[in-house]
C-alpha positions in Angstrom: -38.1 160.2 67.2 -36.9 156.9 68.6 -37.8 153.8 66.5 -38.1 150.1 67.5 -39.3 150.8 71.0 -41.5 147.9 72.3 -45.0 148.4 71.0 -46.7 147.3 74.2 -44.3 148.7 76.7 -46.0 149.9 79.9 -45.8 153.6 81.0 -43.7 152.6 84.1 -41.4 150.5 82.0 -41.0 153.4 79.6 -40.1 155.8 82.5 -37.5 153.3 83.7 -36.1 153.1 80.1 -35.8 156.9 79.8 -34.3 157.1 83.3 -31.6 154.6 82.3 -30.7 156.8 79.4 -30.4 159.8 81.7 -28.2 157.9 84.1 -26.0 156.7 81.3 -25.7 160.3 79.9 -24.6 161.6 83.3 -21.9 158.9 83.6 -20.6 159.6 80.1 -17.1 161.1 79.8 -18.4 163.4 77.0 -19.4 166.8 78.4 -22.0 167.4 75.7 -23.7 164.1 76.5 -23.5 164.8 80.2 -25.5 168.0 79.7 -28.5 166.3 78.1 -31.8 167.3 79.8 -34.9 165.5 78.7 -38.0 167.7 78.8 -40.8 165.2 78.0 -41.7 162.0 76.2 -44.7 160.8 74.3 -45.4 157.3 72.9 -48.6 156.5 70.9 -50.3 153.4 72.1 -49.4 150.1 70.3 -46.8 151.9 68.1 -43.1 150.9 67.8 -41.8 154.5 68.1 -41.9 157.4 70.5 -41.3 161.2 70.6 -38.7 162.7 73.0 -38.0 166.4 73.6 -34.8 167.8 75.1 -34.6 171.3 76.7 -32.2 172.9 74.1 -31.5 172.4 70.4 -27.8 171.9 71.2 -28.7 168.7 73.1 -30.3 167.0 70.1 -27.1 165.8 68.4 -25.5 164.5 71.7 -28.7 162.6 72.4 -28.6 161.0 68.9 -25.1 159.9 69.6 -26.1 158.5 73.0 -28.7 156.3 71.4 -27.2 155.4 68.0 -23.6 154.9 68.9 -24.4 152.0 71.2 -26.1 148.7 70.4 -29.5 149.1 72.1 -32.1 146.5 71.2 -35.6 145.8 72.3 -36.8 142.4 73.5 -37.2 141.2 69.9 -33.6 142.1 69.1 -34.3 145.1 66.9 -31.9 148.0 67.3 -33.2 151.3 68.6 -32.7 154.2 66.2 -33.0 157.9 67.1 -33.6 160.6 64.5 -34.4 164.3 64.4 -38.1 164.7 64.1 -38.1 166.7 60.9 -35.4 164.4 59.3 -37.7 161.5 60.2 -40.6 163.1 58.4 -38.5 163.6 55.3 -37.1 160.0 55.0 -39.8 159.1 52.5 -40.7 155.6 51.4 -43.0 152.9 52.8 -42.0 153.4 56.5 -43.0 157.1 56.4 -46.3 156.3 54.6 -47.2 153.7 57.2 -46.5 156.0 60.1 -48.5 158.8 58.5 -51.5 156.4 58.1 -51.2 155.2 61.7 -51.3 158.7 63.1 -52.6 161.2 60.6 -53.1 164.0 63.2 -49.5 163.8 64.4 -48.3 164.0 60.8 -50.4 167.1 60.2 -49.0 168.7 63.3 -45.5 167.8 62.2 -46.1 169.4 58.8 -47.4 172.6 60.4 -44.4 172.6 62.8 -42.0 172.2 59.8 -43.7 175.1 58.0 -43.5 177.3 61.1 -39.9 176.5 61.7 -39.0 177.1 58.0 -40.7 180.5 58.1 -38.7 181.4 61.2 -35.3 180.1 60.1 -34.2 183.2 58.3 -31.8 185.1 60.5 -32.0 182.5 63.3 -28.7 182.4 65.1 -26.9 179.1 64.9 -24.0 178.0 67.0 -20.8 176.7 65.5 -21.5 173.3 67.1 -24.9 173.1 65.3 -23.1 173.9 62.0 -20.5 171.2 62.6 -23.2 168.7 63.5 -24.9 169.3 60.1 -21.9 169.5 57.9 -19.3 167.2 59.6 -21.5 165.0 61.9 -18.5 162.8 63.1 -16.5 165.8 64.4 -17.1 164.9 68.1 -15.6 161.4 67.6 -11.9 160.5 67.7 -10.4 159.7 64.3 -10.2 156.0 65.0 -13.9 156.0 66.1 -14.7 157.8 62.8 -13.1 155.1 60.8 -14.9 152.4 62.7 -18.2 154.1 62.2 -17.6 154.4 58.5 -16.8 150.7 58.2 -20.1 149.9 60.0 -22.0 152.2 57.6 -20.3 150.5 54.6 -21.4 147.1 55.9 -25.0 148.2 56.6 -25.6 150.4 53.6 -23.5 148.7 51.0 -22.4 145.1 51.6 -25.6 143.8 53.2 -27.8 145.6 50.7 -25.9 144.3 47.7 -26.1 140.7 49.0 -29.8 141.1 49.7 -30.5 142.6 46.3 -28.6 139.8 44.4 -30.2 137.0 46.4 -33.6 138.5 45.8 -32.9 138.5 42.1 -32.0 134.8 42.2 -35.2 134.0 44.1 -37.2 135.8 41.4 -35.4 133.8 38.6 -36.1 130.6 40.5 -39.8 131.4 40.8 -40.0 132.2 37.1 -38.2 128.9 36.3 -40.7 127.0 38.3 -43.7 128.6 36.6 -42.4 128.0 33.1 -41.2 124.4 34.0 -38.8 124.6 31.1 -36.0 126.7 32.4 -33.3 125.5 34.7 -33.0 127.9 37.7 -29.6 129.5 37.8 -27.2 128.4 40.5 -26.4 130.9 43.3 -23.0 132.5 43.0 -20.4 130.8 45.1 -19.5 134.0 46.9 -23.1 134.4 48.1 -23.1 131.0 49.8 -20.7 132.1 52.6 -21.7 133.7 55.8 -20.7 137.3 54.9 -20.9 137.3 51.1 -18.9 140.6 50.9 -16.0 141.2 53.2 -15.5 144.8 54.1 -11.9 145.6 55.1 -10.9 148.3 57.6 -11.1 151.8 56.3 -7.6 153.1 55.6 -6.6 156.3 57.6 -5.7 159.4 55.7 -2.3 161.1 56.3 -4.2 164.4 56.7 -7.5 164.8 58.7 -7.8 168.6 59.0 -8.0 171.1 56.0 -7.7 168.3 53.5 -10.3 169.4 50.9 -8.9 170.7 47.6 -12.4 171.6 46.3 -15.3 173.4 47.9 -18.4 175.2 46.8 -19.8 178.2 48.7 -23.2 179.7 48.2 -24.0 183.5 48.1 -26.6 184.5 50.7 -26.9 186.6 53.9 -26.1 186.3 57.5 -26.4 188.3 60.7 -23.2 190.0 62.0 -23.2 190.8 65.7 -21.7 193.9 67.1 -22.6 195.9 63.9 -25.2 198.6 64.0 -28.1 197.6 61.7 -30.6 199.6 59.8 -33.1 199.4 62.7 -30.5 200.7 65.2 -29.9 197.2 66.7 -26.5 195.7 67.5 -26.6 193.3 64.5 -26.8 193.7 60.8 -27.9 191.4 58.0 -25.2 191.5 55.3 -24.5 189.5 52.1 -21.9 186.7 52.6 -20.7 183.4 51.2 -20.7 180.1 52.9 -22.6 176.8 53.3 -26.3 176.2 53.7 -26.5 173.5 56.3 -30.1 174.4 57.3 -31.6 174.8 53.8 -31.9 177.6 51.3 -34.2 179.7 53.5 -31.6 180.0 56.3 -28.5 182.1 56.6 -25.2 181.0 55.0 -22.8 179.5 57.5 -19.1 180.6 57.6 -16.7 177.8 56.7 -14.1 178.9 59.3 -15.4 176.5 62.0 -15.1 173.4 59.9 -12.1 171.1 60.2 -12.2 169.8 56.7 -12.0 173.2 55.0 -8.4 174.5 54.4 -7.5 178.1 55.6 -6.9 179.4 52.0 -10.5 178.7 51.2 -11.6 180.6 54.3 -9.4 183.4 53.2 -11.1 183.5 49.8 -14.5 183.6 51.5 -13.3 186.6 53.5 -12.3 188.4 50.2 -15.7 187.7 48.8 -17.4 189.0 51.9 -15.4 192.2 51.7 -16.4 192.5 48.1 -20.1 192.1 48.7 -20.2 194.9 51.3 -20.0 197.6 48.5 -21.4 195.6 45.6 -24.8 196.8 44.2 -25.5 193.4 42.7 -27.4 191.2 45.3 -26.9 187.5 46.0 -29.3 185.1 44.2 -32.4 184.1 46.1 -33.2 180.5 45.3 -36.8 180.7 46.6 -37.9 183.4 44.2 -35.1 183.1 41.6 -34.0 186.7 41.7 -30.6 188.3 42.2 -27.2 187.8 40.5 -24.5 186.0 42.5 -25.1 182.3 42.9 -22.2 180.1 43.9 -18.4 179.9 43.9 -16.3 176.8 43.4 -12.7 176.9 44.7 -10.1 174.4 43.6 -6.7 174.6 45.3 -3.4 172.8 45.5 -1.5 172.8 48.7 1.6 171.5 46.9 1.8 174.2 44.1 0.0 177.0 45.9 -2.3 177.5 42.9 -6.0 178.3 43.2 -8.8 178.3 40.6 -12.1 180.1 41.2 -15.3 179.6 39.2 -18.1 182.2 39.9 -21.6 181.2 38.9 -24.0 184.1 38.4 -27.4 184.8 36.9 -27.8 187.2 34.0 -27.5 190.8 35.4 -30.5 191.8 33.2 -32.7 189.5 35.4 -32.8 185.9 36.6 -35.6 183.4 35.9 -37.9 185.0 38.5 -37.2 188.6 37.6 -40.1 191.1 38.0 -41.7 192.3 34.8 -41.2 195.9 35.8 -37.5 195.4 35.7 -36.9 196.7 39.2 -34.4 193.9 39.9 -32.5 194.2 36.6 -29.0 195.6 36.3 -27.0 196.8 33.3 -24.3 194.7 31.8 -21.9 197.6 32.3 -22.4 197.6 36.1 -21.9 193.8 36.2 -18.6 194.0 34.2 -17.4 196.8 36.4 -18.0 194.7 39.6 -16.5 191.6 37.9 -13.3 193.5 37.3 -13.3 194.8 40.8 -13.7 191.3 42.2 -10.9 189.9 40.0 -8.6 192.7 41.2 -9.4 192.0 44.9 -8.7 188.2 44.4 -5.4 188.7 42.6 -3.7 191.6 44.2 -1.5 189.4 46.4 -1.3 186.2 48.4 -4.5 184.9 50.0 -4.6 185.9 53.7 -4.8 183.1 56.2 -7.6 184.1 58.6 -8.0 183.0 62.3 -10.0 179.8 62.6 -12.6 178.8 65.1 -11.7 175.1 65.2 -12.8 172.7 68.0 -10.5 170.7 70.2 -11.2 167.5 68.5 -10.9 164.1 70.3 -8.5 163.3 67.5 -6.0 165.7 69.0 -5.2 163.3 71.8 -4.3 160.6 69.3 -1.8 162.8 67.3 -0.1 164.6 70.1 -2.1 167.8 69.7 -1.6 168.0 65.9 -4.5 166.3 64.2 -3.8 168.0 60.9 -1.0 165.8 59.6 -0.3 162.2 60.5 3.2 161.2 59.5 3.4 158.7 56.7 6.3 156.9 55.0 4.8 157.8 51.6 4.8 161.6 52.1 6.4 163.3 49.1 9.0 166.1 49.6 6.5 168.7 48.3 4.5 168.2 51.6 7.4 169.3 53.8 7.1 172.9 52.7 3.3 172.7 53.3 3.8 171.4 56.8 6.2 174.2 57.6 3.8 176.8 56.4 6.0 178.1 53.6 3.4 177.6 50.9 1.9 180.9 49.7 -1.4 180.6 47.9 -2.3 182.8 45.0 -5.4 182.9 42.7 -3.9 181.9 39.3 -7.1 181.1 37.4 -10.6 182.7 37.4 -13.7 181.7 35.5 -17.2 183.2 35.4 -20.2 181.1 34.4 -23.6 182.7 33.5 -26.6 180.5 34.2 -30.3 181.5 33.9 -31.8 178.2 34.9 -33.6 177.2 38.1 -31.2 174.5 39.4 -27.5 174.1 38.7 -25.5 174.3 35.5 -24.5 171.0 33.9 -20.9 169.9 33.6 -20.8 171.0 29.9 -22.3 174.4 30.5 -20.0 177.0 29.0 -17.6 179.1 31.2 -15.8 182.4 30.5 -12.1 182.6 31.3 -11.3 186.0 32.7 -7.9 185.7 34.4 -4.7 183.8 34.5 -4.1 180.2 33.3 -6.9 178.0 32.1 -5.9 175.3 34.6 -4.1 174.7 37.9 -1.5 172.0 38.6 -1.8 169.4 41.3 0.9 166.9 42.3 -0.3 163.4 43.2 2.4 160.8 43.7 5.1 161.1 41.0 2.7 162.8 38.5 1.6 166.4 38.0 -2.0 166.9 36.7 -3.6 169.9 35.0 -7.0 170.5 36.4 -9.6 172.4 34.4 -12.9 173.8 35.8 -15.0 170.7 34.9 -12.3 168.0 35.7 -13.1 165.3 38.1 -10.4 165.0 40.8 -10.3 163.4 44.2 -11.2 166.1 46.8 -8.4 164.9 49.2 -5.1 164.6 47.5 -3.2 162.9 50.2 -6.0 160.5 50.9 -6.1 159.7 47.2 -2.5 158.7 47.3 -3.2 156.2 50.0 -6.1 154.8 48.0 -4.2 154.6 44.7 -1.2 153.0 46.4 -3.5 150.3 47.7 -4.8 149.8 44.2 -1.2 149.5 42.9 -0.4 147.0 45.6 -3.4 144.8 44.5 -2.2 145.0 40.9 1.3 144.0 42.0 -0.2 140.9 43.7 -1.3 139.8 40.2 2.0 140.6 38.4 5.0 142.7 39.0 5.8 142.8 35.3 4.0 145.7 33.6 4.3 143.9 30.3 2.2 141.1 31.6 -0.4 143.3 33.2 -3.5 144.8 31.4 -5.1 147.5 33.6 -8.6 148.7 32.5 -9.1 152.2 34.1 -12.9 152.3 33.6 -14.6 155.7 34.2 -11.1 157.1 34.8 -11.9 160.8 34.9 -8.5 162.6 34.8 -6.8 159.2 34.7 -5.2 159.5 38.1 -5.4 155.8 39.1 -4.0 154.4 35.8 -1.1 156.8 35.7 -0.3 156.3 39.4 -0.2 152.5 39.0 
């Protein structure tokens, strides 16, 4: 769906507009954009939006980039915005309600289409590019373009909205003062009188742009494995697995191996879980009917100490919230404990294997000489040198299990059961070493956090270089990393 198209554009003008998009796509240096093939278009009369179909699903994201990544405006100066059809239906709010009233029949057809696609999404094969488009939507851009895009989003979604909200509040107070005739309207803040109001600085680059996450959560589910003989004699089999759910809880889980932000040790742990599930009699939890046992796993790792913590969330083996009354999907506690011990043994019998990765040739590679993973920085600590040389061996040093019989997700204070190793892992950030427990808040990118905290420290030093004269309030400090770093 493309919004802010001229309401009264003539059919021939619309054809010329679409033809200009096709010509621009063909001239683009991006191979994905060059391959865009538009199937058909449809614009309701006197409406400021239109529908456009492309020949293949893989062409959707490149087309969105073609429209949204350039400043295209209509004759009134409004920017054209392209969205996936179903995403547009789910945006909610006043805009969606207005469109549904304008064209009720189209909305009903869209709802039916959404239901049909949801019913058909289980087992539907997805390409790695489709998975990346959902989970890491900027992966096609160079790293410098990603930073520019994030700055633009900060301006649009944060700075501009904050200024609008504060000014609207002042207008309301002014109206109330006029009605009462007794109150003096408040004077507008000085920083709101300028042209920008809030100045957004450039986004600071991270020293590491590949495999940087130190925390990830995978969901238990199923996926189709090609080249394996299935129950029906076919060449694919549906097997229990762990991964992400980029297309909703009804779809298959997606392997993390193709994502640039997931480190290899977490992919190796996913492979261990997949091997465990092959012979496990306890099934993955099904969110739609609230049955099954295995729900999610949270992995916390440190690339500087080689320590890994795993938290496994599961439903009661005797039956989850949606268990059948006949008890056909209930399992004994003895079976669960036996499988738990087997899983712990598989996770801790040696170093975590580093699996082969299906990573794309990112545009960022050209900026970093073919090595987009680590950008050299003056503030890199000695502990990173071993990591870059590949000498860090990762081992699971802490395992927790968490039983939860609710319908959603356990709260941060929900009890956990410690079953193996230490009760925390250690992470080195700057000159400090932190102990991280299962519920601790910690920045998900350690090296990026160091850049952020050093920037905060520089701002503090601008005020005073004498610690005795400086009072730093570390509000909502979590583990206390910022205050300790400064």
